[in-house]
N, C-alpha and C positions, 0 to 999 in steps of 0.2 A: 617606160614603165615606172610608176612612181611608188617608192617604198616608204611607208608610215614610220616615223621615227621610233615609236615605241616597238614596234616589230623589229626594225633595224637593230636596236639595242639589245632586244631579247635574244638575237642570233649571236651575239658577242661571246667569246670564250675567254674567261679570266680565272687564273689561279698562280700562286706563288710569286706574285709580282709581275705578272705578264698578262696582257690582254691582246687578243687578235679579233679583227673584225673585217669581213668581206664588204667593201663599201661600193655600192653601184654608183653610175654616173650622176644620177639626178641629186646627189649630195656634193657635187663639186661646186666650186666658187672660181670660175675661170679655169686655170690649170692645176689648181690646187684644191684641196679638201676644205670645206667649209671649217672655219676656225673653231666654231663653236663644238663642232663633232670631234675634230682634233682633241681638244680640251676633255670631251666627255670620254673618249677612249682611254686616254691617259688616266683619267679620274677612275675609271673602272679597274685599272691596273693598280692604282693606290688603294683602292676600296679592297681589293683581294688581300691587302695586308692591314688595312684598318677598317674594321667592320662597323664600330659602334659610334665612335665620337663624330659629332656634327663637323662639316666642312665650314671652316671660318674664313679661309682666305686661300685663292687660287692665283698664283702668278705664272704667266704664260710669255715665253719668248718663241716667236715663230722665226726659225733659222732658214728654212728653204721649202720649196713647194713639195706638198705631199700629194701623190698622184692617187686615183682611185684604185680599187682592187683590194688585196689583202694589205690591211694597215696593222701595224705592230706597235705596242707600247711596253716599255720595261720600268719597272718602279723599284725603288729600295728606300727604306727607313733610314733617314739621316740621323734622328735623334727621337727618343720618347721621354718625356718628362712626367711629372705628376698629373698634369692635366692636358697637355697638348704633345701632339706628335708631327713631326716635320717629315713630309715624304718628298722625295724627288722622283720625277718620271720623265722618260723621253720618248717621242715618236722616232722610231728607227727605221732605216732601210739597209739591212746587214749592220755593219758598224758605223754608218753614217748618221748623224743625229738631224733630224729634221725639225724638230720642236723639243723645246725643254721646259718642264713646269715644275713648280714646288706647290705642294698643298699642304696646309696647317689645318689640322683637325684638333678640336678642342672641346673637352667636357664643361659642362655649364658648372659654376661655382656660386655659392651664396654671394650677393652683392648688394650694398646699399645705394648703388648708382643704376638708374634705369631711365634712358634717355631714348625714345623712339622717334624716327622721322615721321613726319605728317604729309601726306600727299597734297600738294598745293592744288588749288582749283586752276582750271585752265580755260581760257576763252578759246573755242575752237575757231578756226577758220570759217567763213560762210560757205566755202566749198572746199572741204578735205579732200586730199588726194589719195585715192585707194590704190594699193598695189594691185596691178593685174599682170599674172605671169604670161609672158608670151616667150616661147622657146627662141633662144638667140637674142632675145632683148633684154634679158636679165640674167644674173647668175642662176644656174640650175637649182641650187638649194632653196631659193626664194620661194618656189612652188609649194613648199610645205608650211608656208607661213600666211597668215592673214595680216595685213598691216594697212593702217589708216593714218596718214599724218594729218594731225590735228592742228599743229603749229609747225611752220617750215614747209619744206618739201623734199621729196625723194631726189636722188642724184639726177644731175643734169637738167633740173627744173628751172634754175635760174632765181631759186628762192633765196636771196643772200641775206640770211639771218643767222645768228650764232646759237638760236634755241631750235631743236626738233623735239616735238612730242607725238609719239606714235602710240596709237590703239593697237594692241598686238595680240595674236592668237597662233595656236598650231593646227594644222590640219590633221589631227590625231584624236582618236576616240577616249584614249586613255585620260586617267588624272595625271596631275603634275609629279615629277620626281626630280631629284637632284639633277640628273642629266638633262631634263626639259629646261631647268633654270639656266644652266650653262649654256644651253642652245640659244634661249631667248636673249639672255643677256648680251650674246655676241651679234645677234641680228643686226643691230644697227650699223649701217654704213658710215663712212666718214662724213660728218656735217659739212665739210668744205666741199664735197662733190655737189651738194645742193646749190652752189654759188654758180657752177658752170653749166653751160647749155650744150656742150658738145662731150662726147665720151673721151674720158682720159683714164689712164691706169692708175690704180691705187693698191697699196699694200700694208698689212698690218705688221708692226714690227714687235710691239710687246703689248700685254694687256694684264690688268690685276682686277680681280673680282672679290668682293668682300661679301659674305653672306650674313643677313640679318636674321633670318628665320630658320629655326632648327628643322622644321618639317613642314613640306609643302604637299603632303600626299593627300590632302582634302581638297585641294584647289584644283578647279577645272581648268583647262588650257585656253579658255576664252575669257576676255575682259581684262587682259593684262595691260601694262601702260610702261613706255620708256620715254623717260625725259632725258635728252642729251644735250649737252652743253659744249660748244667749241669754245675752248679756253684761249688757245692761241694757234697761230698759223704763220710759219716763215720758213723761207728756204726749202719749201717741198715738204716739210714736216708739219704734221698737225697733232695737236694734243687736246683731247676731249674727255669730258666725265659723263656719268649717267646714273640715274636711279632706276631700278626696275621694281615696279609695283605689281602686285598680284591683285586678283579680283577684289573689289570693294577697297581698295588703297592699301592693302597689306604690304609694308616695306619688306621686300625680299633680299635686294642686293644693290650694292654701290660698286661703281667701275671706273677705272681710268685706263686710256688707251693711247698709244703713240702710233701714228701711221704716217706713210709717205703717199702724197699725191702728186702726180706728174702733171701739174698745171700752173 
């Protein structure tokens, strides 16, 4: 049974710095919960403490596997200043920390500086590769996404290039929310996995997301784009960056990620 992301998030219970969600198996990524959903659950715990200021930055460290079923997050305010609030959150199993995060929420202020990224044009491959979900052939959570590799290729395709450009959407009838942005930004697999043709294990260590748009609620969940760049890879560790663009080239987020690839 497939559970739409919006309906799943609507079932989440959050108050007083805690969030709980019963997660079905179709949102797993191997033996752990999809990292973007882990972050979204923790963000909901943070949002029970900070309701108004836009999210500016989210820093995530994946400590251990998060199984499906009941997932809990706990959050606390570290500091509140005039414009910004720092909030720490953890995904927990009893007293064991499975993931830790810091969110920075900040109110807009008058500024003489305004620089916005511009989406670069892309020359798509003459035969872009579309994600086709086959049970057992891809992580379960990917069934909720629509993805087409315009540049590069998906994992295990042997497309040995440092750039992946993916046309992205979610199989969800709602409009975008902050939680959708977090999920879409974490969809991108390690670019390094495109280099190999046989399945190998991989895992995320940490992830940082910087939000560029205060409000995405008018954007549909089709027509997004991820531009991912493999910056370095050695000793089994890979380092990549990304830009997330909304429909029409709206700059939504920047990201950096460190991952392990066992190849």
